[in-house]
N, C-alpha and C positions, 0 to 999 in steps of 0.2 A: 389462075392463074395456068398459066400453058405448060402443060408435061411434055418432057422431054423425051424424046425418040429413045426407045429402047436398043442397046448396040445387037443384032442382029448373033451376034456370035464373041461373047464376055470370054473374057479370060477362065470365072469361073465356071462355064457352063461344064465344064470339062467333072465335076461334081455334080451336078447332078445325078440322085441315084437312079441304080436301074435295079437297087432289089430290096428288102430291108436295111434300113441302116439305126444307130442309135446315136440322138441327136448331139449327143459330148463326144462321139467320135467324130460326125462330119463337119462342125464347128472346131477342133483343131487340124481337120485336115485343110477346111479352108480360109485356117488362119498360116498351116502350113505353107498353102499354097502362094496364098497371099504374100506374104517373106520370102517368096522366091520370087515374085513379080518385083522388090522393092530392088534397087540396082544402087552399089556404090556405096553399103553399109560398113560403117563399123562397129567390133563388138565394143557392147558397153552403151547402145545408142539408144537401146530398147528392143532393137527388131531383136523378138523372143517369140516364139510362135506360142509358145506356153499360156506367155502374157497377153501378147494379142489375142488369141485364143479367149482364154478368162475376160479378158472385155468386150469381146464380138458377144460370147453371149450373154452377158449381164447385161448390155444394154438393149440384146434383143428382149430377152423376158420382159426387161421393165416398158416394152416398148411395142407387145404382142394384148399387152391386162385394153390400151389406148383404144376406144373404140373408133379411131377414124383411122388406126391403123389394119382393121379387119379389111380392108379392102385392099391392102398391099398385100396383106399373108393368105390372104381367099380364106375359106372359110377350111379347104385343104390341108391348105399352110398352117391356122389355125388350130386343126386335125392331132397336124403333124407337131407342134410346138407345147402340145398338152399333152403329150403322152410322156409315160416316163424318160426321164432324161437319159438314163443310160441303158434303157432297156428296148432292144430293136424293134421297131418296126416300121409297117408300113409297103407296102409290094404291091397295092392294087394299084391300076391306072390312076386313077383321083388321087390317091398319096406320095405318088411320083410325083404327081405335075403340084403337089402343095410342098416336096421339099424342095424341091422346083423356086417354088418361092418362097419360100426361109432363106435358101443361098443369096438368091436376089439379094431378098431384106437385107442379108449381111452384107453384102457388097456393097451395096447402093446408100445406106443410112449408118449402121453399125459399125463397118472396118473406118469409116473416116473417124469417127465420133472415138473408136478404140485409137486409131494414131494419134487424134488428138493428145489424148489424154499421157501415153509412153511416149510424146515428143517432152514433156518436162523430163522425163529418167536421167540424160544426160544433163540438166542444170542439176535436178540433187546428190547426183554421185561427184558435181567437181565439191560441191561442199565439203566433199571428205578432207579432214587434216589431211599436213603432210605428216607422215612418220606416226602414223595411227598401229597401236600394237599388232604385230600377228595373232595374236590370241585372238584378237574382237574375230578375226575373218573375213568373210567380206558383209558389208552392208547392202549389197543389193534388192537382199529380194523382202529388204524392211519397203526401198524405192520402186521398185516393178510392181511390187502386188497392194502392197494398205491402203499408201501415200497417192497410186494411181486410183485404186479403185475407191477414196475420201472425196475426190475428182468426179469421178464419175458417177457417185452418187449428191454430192453437190449439185451438180446439170444435172441431173433427171426432179432434185427437189426445189430446186429452183432456190439452192444457198439457203431453207430457212428462209422464205417468201422473198428473199431481197430481188429476186429479179425473176421474172418469165420460166417455171419450170421447160426445159428439153421438149419435151414430148407431150404437151399444152395441145398444139394442134398442128397439124400438117402443114400450116401455109408455115408457121414457126421454125419446126425441125427446117422444113426445108432454105428458110430465110439462113440460118444458122450451119447448114451446111454452105450454102451458096458465103459466107463469108471467111470459112474457112478451105474453101479453094480459093479464094482468093486473098487468103492467107494472114482475112485483119478479122481471126475471132472476139465478138463482141464481148465485153466485161472483164476483159481477159488480165486486168489487174488482182480483180475479184478471184480467176480462177489462181491466179499465181498466188496471193497469200495464201486461200484453203489450201493448195495446193504443196505447198511450202510447210505455213503452220503444219498440217497433218504428218509430214515427214518431220520435222524437231517434234512433237509428240511421239511418236515413233519411235527414235531416238531416247526418251527421259525415258518410255515402255522399258525398254532396253537395256537399260543401264540398270534399272530398278529388279528386273528380273536376272543381273550379274550377281548385284547387293544380296536378295532374297536365294543364292546358288540354284537358281533356275536355269542355270543353261552350263552343261555338262561341263563342255571343256574349259571351264572356267571353274569350276565349283575348286573351291579348296585350295583355291590358284592362290599365291603368295601376294597376287598383284592385284587382287582383282578389284579392289575398291579406289585405288587407283586409276583402274583401267575405263570404271563404271563415272570416275569422277571424268576425265577426258572425253566420254561420252557424250556426261552432261556439260561437261564444257563445250561441245561441237552442235549440241542440239538450242544451247543459246545463243551462238553464232546466226546458226541458221536462223533461229528466232529474228533478234538486233538486227542484221542484215542484209538480210534476202527479205524481207517480210516490208512490204511498207500499208499500215495497217494507220486508222486514227484512233485513237487513247482511249475509244469505250472498248476497246473489245478485252476482255480480261486479260491477266497476268494468268499464267496456270498458280501463283499461289492465289490470287485472288477465285479463280475458276475450282480451284479445291473449296477454298471456306462456301460461295454457291452450291455447290454439289453435294458437300454434308450435311444444307439445311435441307436438298429434299428430298435427298435419301432420310431426312427423319421420316417422311411418310414411310417408306418402308420398312422402317423397325416398326412401327407403329401399326403396321398390317401384321409385321411375325408377331409381336408381342402376343397383338390379342391370338391369333390363334395358337400358340402355345398358350393361350391361357384355356380358348374354347376346347384344348388336348386335355388340359390339366381335369377339367369339368366332369368329360366323360368319365378321362379315369376313375375319378371319386365318387363319379351316379355307384351307388346300389347294386344298380343292371349290368353294371358292367362285367363283358365278357371276355378275358384277354384272349380265350381260345376260340373265339367266333367274334371278332369285334366289327359294326358297324361301316357299311365301305368312307363313312363320311370319316371314322375316326383315323383307317387307312392312307387315304388319301393323305389326310391334317399330319399324320405320322412318315411318308411318305415328303411331305413339301417339307417337314418339320430336317430333313434329311436333306432337302437340295437346296436350304435355303441361302446357305453361305457363299457359291462363288456367284452364283446371280447377281445378286448383293453388290458379289465385290466389282463384276467385271461392268453393271447397274452404272456405280460413281466411277469405277476408270472414262466409262466413257460421254458420263458429264460431263467431264474434267475436258476430254477432248474437246468437246463439240462446243463449250462454252468457250474454251481460251482458244477456238477459235469462229468465237463471235456471231455461235450461235444460241439462240433467248431460248430455254425451257424450264417447266416449268414443275412442279408436283407429279402433276397427271402426267404427262411424259412418264418422268421416273415411273408413275408404279405401273404405268403402262409397259414399257422394259423388263421391268420386273418380273410383272405375272406372265410376257411370254419367257423371256426368257425360263423363267421354274420352272414351267409346261414343260419346254424343252428338256431340261435336268432330270425331271419327273423321267420322263419317260426314255431317258439314254438311262440312267439308275435302274428301271426295270427292264431295258435290252441285257447291260452289262451281270444283273445278276438272273439272266436265262440262259448268256453264255456261260457265265461260272461254275453254276449246273449242268451243264455240259461239260462244261473241259473236266469240274470233281467226279461227275461220269465216267470220262475217261479211265480214272486213276481206280479208283471205287473197287476197292475187295484183291488187285494186282498184285498190291507185295512185291518185291526187288522185282521184275516185271514191268512197273511201268513206263522203265526207258526204252524196252522193248515198243511198246505198245503205242507210246509217244510218238516214236517213228513211223510204226503203221498207219496212224492217222496224220502225216506228213504225204506217208506216202497216197494214201486215200486221197490226197487232196491234188496231186500230182497224178495221177492215174483219170479221176474224174474232173479235171479242168474243163473239159471240154464237153461236159454232158450238157442236154440242154437245158438243165434246171438248172445251171450252176446259178447261184444268184447274182443278176444284174453284169454277167454275163464277163466277172471281173478276170475267170479264168483262163478266157483267150489271151493268147498273145497280142499287144499291140502292132501296130501296124511295121516298126522297126526291126518286128522281133521281142521286145524285151517282155516283159510282164510288168501289167500292174502293179501300181504301189498297196492295191487291197491284195493280191494276191502274194504280195512280199510280205506282208505282216504279217496274215493268217500265215504263212509258212513258220515267222519269223514264231508265233504262235506256239503253233504244237513241238519246236525246237525246242521253248522255252515256255515254258507253262506256265511260270510262274511274276513273266515279264506284267509290268505295268502300262496295261494296253492305252490308256489314256494318256499316261504323260508321255509314255515313247512316240504315239503321233504328235503332240505336241512341239514337243522338243526338238524330234525331225520333220517335223513339217516341210522347214525350207527343202532341204534332197530327194523329200516326198512328190512333193506337187505336181514337180513336171510328170511325172509317170502317172496318178491320183485320176482318177475316173472323178473324187469327190473334192468340193472347190472350197473345202478348212476339212483341220482336222477331226472337231467334232464331226462332220462326215464321215470321215475316212475312219470311225470309230464305227458307226453304224453299219458301216459297209463290212471288216471286219466281224463283228460280232455276228452277221450276218451268212457267211462264211464257216466262222466258227459253227453255227447251229447249224446249216447244212450238211456240213461234214459231220459230224454226229450223227444229228439223224441219218445218215448212209449206213452209218455204221451203225444204227438198229437202238442210237439213244433217242432217251425222249425226256426233252425238263421236265419235269413237274408241275 
């Protein structure tokens, strides 16, 4: 394979760091500069530095783990990529060379791929029905984030082994990029099918959230059922009119039946663990004041079963209805991984709640003043070198990170339900968040809350 001659002064060279830099910040600076390079773009066509940055980052973290890509990143670049994404890193000469290689990979490989998955955004947006109720708000984030994410994941995985995975080899990746440059991406029908099915599923999911009352602005709205039905009709229209696929792909109802069968494996696991927990409790030697580690872990798992089970079922319906073949083994693997994360998140939440409770413990009528004091501490020490993740430092445009904003909100409203708040407001928070998801945002905010509490002298027991 003949290597292309490198551009001696590429447009992205101004981003080569000369000091420590956080990878998350670097990738969004790169995306902002990349957007500036594109002329004659219209609003609504996917030209968005936040969406572009997340796609560039998503492709890069998949690419760096491929053995053949090590030479592209170099050892120094791999070191930069492997460092904590939100922590400033690398001001030594070797590190700075590594960062330059990372930016080169962003530009030469990840950027054209990111533009490609986002190029479907106008087509998705064009499916929006006329006279959609104003209460629905903009559906752009469903298209801009979730559906392109699904296409990216499909490219990287090979669409459940239907085609060669994107990063299978350097030759395959180069050939794909050449096809993109020529305006002839391979398997475009498969790509279009996947992203439109993903978008349709997002619409279905949004309609279900409205029915459950999870969309705050539509909660208790008298027209909520009609609005949900309109969105479901939109989803059906997308699936039937914009997707050309074989009859072998199950409908959503058929996918739901298959998913329920696979989830039975998860239900058996939950039942077996519940029986194990009861057996421990019935043991004459059981000491509730000093339980075994096995008991504690089983108890935590029991508290965390519901959401991971439901999310696995929802994702199985999503994938199966897009033509992916899934098994009971896939289902249990997904559940175990998600529940492990849910257990960790529960532990973080309990630690954060202890920190917040400690703030008001014994303070009686002075609670309001004390909460203000913690908010002031947050602001006062936002530039402290030990501030978690650098979340306190203003962004380049002078605005605050979502992490800092939500933490300040928590100190102003201690009874705010953090997880629900981050999930319901993610569409607005995503543009300024260092986090890549609502769950990760919760984790970051809890880090800040605990840090501020410690700064004030409180310690979680």
